[in-house]
C-alpha positions in Angstrom: 143.8 83.2 41.4 145.5 79.4 42.3 147.1 78.6 45.7 149.3 75.8 46.6 149.6 75.2 50.1 151.2 72.7 52.7 153.0 72.8 56.1 156.0 75.1 55.2 154.4 78.0 52.9 151.1 78.8 51.0 151.4 79.7 47.5 148.9 81.9 46.2 148.9 83.3 42.2 147.1 86.2 41.9 147.8 87.7 37.7 151.7 88.7 37.4 151.6 88.6 41.1 153.2 85.6 43.4 152.4 85.6 47.2 154.3 83.6 49.8 153.0 82.9 52.8 155.5 81.0 55.5 153.2 78.3 56.8 154.9 77.7 60.7 152.8 79.4 63.0 153.5 77.5 66.0 156.6 78.2 65.5 157.1 81.9 64.9 157.6 80.8 61.5 160.9 79.9 62.5 163.4 78.9 59.4 163.8 74.7 59.7 166.1 72.8 56.8 162.9 71.9 55.3 161.7 75.1 55.2 164.8 76.6 53.4 164.9 74.3 50.9 161.2 74.7 50.3 161.4 78.7 49.8 164.6 77.4 47.7 162.0 75.4 45.4 158.8 78.1 44.9 161.5 80.7 43.9 163.1 78.9 41.3 160.3 77.9 40.0 157.5 80.3 39.7 155.4 79.9 36.8 156.3 82.1 33.3 153.3 84.5 33.7 154.6 85.7 37.3 156.5 89.0 37.5 157.0 90.4 40.6 156.8 88.5 44.3 156.1 88.9 47.7 156.5 86.8 50.8 155.7 87.1 54.1 154.5 85.3 57.1 151.2 84.0 58.5 150.1 84.4 61.8 152.3 87.3 64.3 155.4 86.8 62.8 157.4 87.0 59.9 159.8 84.7 61.3 161.5 84.1 64.3 164.8 83.2 62.5 166.8 79.9 62.9 164.3 77.3 64.5 166.8 75.8 67.3 165.2 73.4 68.2 166.2 71.1 64.9 169.6 72.8 65.2 172.1 69.6 66.5 176.2 69.5 66.5 177.4 69.3 63.5 181.6 69.5 62.7 183.7 71.7 61.0 182.6 70.7 57.1 178.8 70.2 57.2 178.0 73.4 59.3 179.7 74.9 56.4 177.7 72.9 53.5 174.8 73.7 55.7 175.5 77.6 55.6 175.8 77.8 52.1 172.8 75.1 51.6 171.1 78.5 53.5 173.4 80.2 51.0 171.5 79.2 47.7 167.8 79.4 48.9 168.4 83.0 49.8 170.4 83.6 46.4 166.9 82.7 44.7 165.1 85.2 46.3 167.7 88.3 45.8 168.7 87.0 42.3 166.0 85.2 40.9 163.4 86.1 38.3 161.8 88.5 39.8 161.5 91.2 42.0 160.3 90.2 45.2 158.6 92.2 48.3 159.0 91.4 51.6 156.3 92.5 53.8 157.3 92.6 57.6 155.3 92.2 61.3 156.4 91.2 64.4 159.5 89.0 64.7 162.1 89.2 62.1 165.0 87.9 64.1 168.4 86.2 63.2 167.3 84.4 59.8 164.2 85.5 59.3 166.7 89.5 58.9 168.2 87.8 56.9 165.5 86.0 54.6 164.2 89.8 54.5 167.6 90.9 53.1 167.5 88.9 50.5 164.5 90.5 48.6 164.4 93.6 46.8 161.7 95.9 48.6 161.0 95.4 52.8 157.5 97.3 54.0 157.7 96.9 57.6 154.3 97.1 59.7 155.4 99.4 63.0 154.8 95.6 64.5 158.1 94.6 63.7 161.0 94.2 65.1 164.2 92.9 64.7 167.0 91.0 66.2 170.6 89.0 65.0 170.6 87.7 69.1 173.5 85.5 67.8 176.1 86.2 69.5 174.0 85.6 72.9 173.6 82.0 71.1 177.6 81.4 71.0 176.5 81.5 67.0 177.5 83.5 64.1 175.3 84.6 60.8 174.9 81.5 57.7 172.6 83.4 56.3 173.9 85.7 54.3 173.6 88.3 56.7 177.1 89.3 57.3 176.9 90.4 53.7 173.3 91.5 53.2 172.4 93.1 56.5 175.3 94.9 57.0 175.3 96.5 53.3 171.7 97.3 54.7 172.2 99.3 58.0 176.5 99.8 58.1 178.7 97.8 59.8 178.7 99.2 63.1 175.1 98.8 63.8 175.1 95.5 62.7 178.1 94.8 65.1 176.2 96.8 67.5 173.0 94.2 67.7 175.3 91.4 67.2 177.6 91.8 70.6 174.8 93.6 72.7 172.0 91.9 71.3 170.2 95.3 70.8 166.8 94.7 69.3 165.8 96.9 67.2 162.1 98.6 66.8 160.5 99.1 63.4 160.9 103.0 63.1 164.6 102.5 64.4 165.0 99.4 61.6 163.3 102.0 58.9 165.8 104.9 60.1 168.8 102.4 60.3 168.2 101.5 56.5 166.2 97.7 57.0 162.3 98.8 55.3 162.2 101.3 52.9 158.5 101.7 54.2 156.7 102.3 57.3 152.7 101.0 57.6 150.5 100.7 60.5 149.8 97.2 61.4 147.1 95.2 59.2 148.4 97.3 55.9 151.5 96.2 54.9 150.1 93.9 52.4 148.3 96.3 51.3 151.2 99.0 50.0 153.2 95.3 49.2 149.9 94.3 46.6 150.4 98.5 45.4 153.8 98.3 45.0 153.7 95.0 43.5 151.2 95.9 41.2 153.5 98.9 39.7 156.4 96.5 39.2 154.8 94.4 37.0 153.8 97.1 35.1 157.9 98.1 34.2 159.2 96.1 31.5 161.6 92.8 32.4 164.5 93.8 31.0 165.0 96.8 33.0 163.4 94.6 36.0 166.6 92.2 35.4 168.9 95.2 35.5 168.0 96.9 38.5 167.7 93.1 40.4 170.7 91.4 38.7 172.5 93.9 37.5 172.6 97.2 40.2 174.1 95.4 43.1 177.0 93.4 41.6 178.1 97.7 39.8 177.8 98.7 43.7 180.7 95.6 43.8 182.2 96.8 41.8 185.4 100.1 41.3 184.0 103.2 40.4 185.2 102.8 36.3 184.5 98.8 35.9 181.1 99.8 37.4 180.5 103.2 34.7 181.6 100.5 32.1 178.6 97.8 33.4 176.3 99.8 33.6 176.7 101.3 29.8 176.6 97.3 28.3 172.9 97.0 30.2 172.1 100.4 29.2 172.3 99.9 26.0 171.0 95.4 26.9 167.5 97.5 28.0 167.3 100.2 25.5 167.4 97.4 22.8 165.4 95.6 23.7 161.8 96.1 22.0 159.8 96.6 24.6 161.8 99.5 25.8 161.0 100.8 22.2 157.5 100.3 22.0 157.1 102.0 25.3 159.6 105.0 24.4 157.3 106.0 21.3 154.6 105.3 23.3 156.0 108.4 25.7 156.8 110.0 22.4 152.9 110.0 21.0 151.6 111.5 24.6 150.7 107.3 25.6 152.3 107.0 28.8 152.2 109.1 31.7 155.2 111.8 32.7 156.3 111.1 35.4 154.8 113.6 38.3 155.4 114.8 42.3 154.2 111.8 44.3 153.7 110.3 41.4 
């Protein structure tokens, strides 16, 4: 296992899996500009042997959102470019080189929920709680939440959270669509590593199609989406690794899909 640590991120490489931990425990892992930039650098510079990443928060919380103590007055253009900087960082999480699993516990608030929504799979522990307090603070989401969070929970639920300050429990967030998996406290990483090991065994071209192409198909019309699907299916099917996997399946060297597999 290779480890890189500083006062912003702890990064561990364990075989084909990268584990990235936000490391601002005293601030409940709140997002400062240096931390956002560090996340971008991390997710655009994984070694080639890394096939999947897990992002989590050190301490008792995943991420409490924007570090308001570092908030300063900006004019309109500065605010726009600041938001776009966050967009660029979280784009590298969603559309980087590997699938990403987020392990959610404690506070998942504001920008923390925006970061979590950029992951492809979210595993929530029962301590997780979700909020979008921007309305009460005179702010608006600026890290991609209006696009990503609304697609997870729907515009109505997101509007409720922003207008009323409603906080969702781990169970409510799971039912709303924030997390795909819900675990007991302290079990999130175990589940995430189990999923990561499974994902790392997939054909890389298929993982690419799921993480890069599937979200874009969702943005297209039905007919455009079907054409894009056909193109991606052709690319994946012609990949040499795919041909080898299909041959192994036909030779009964790969397991069939079974109930609860």
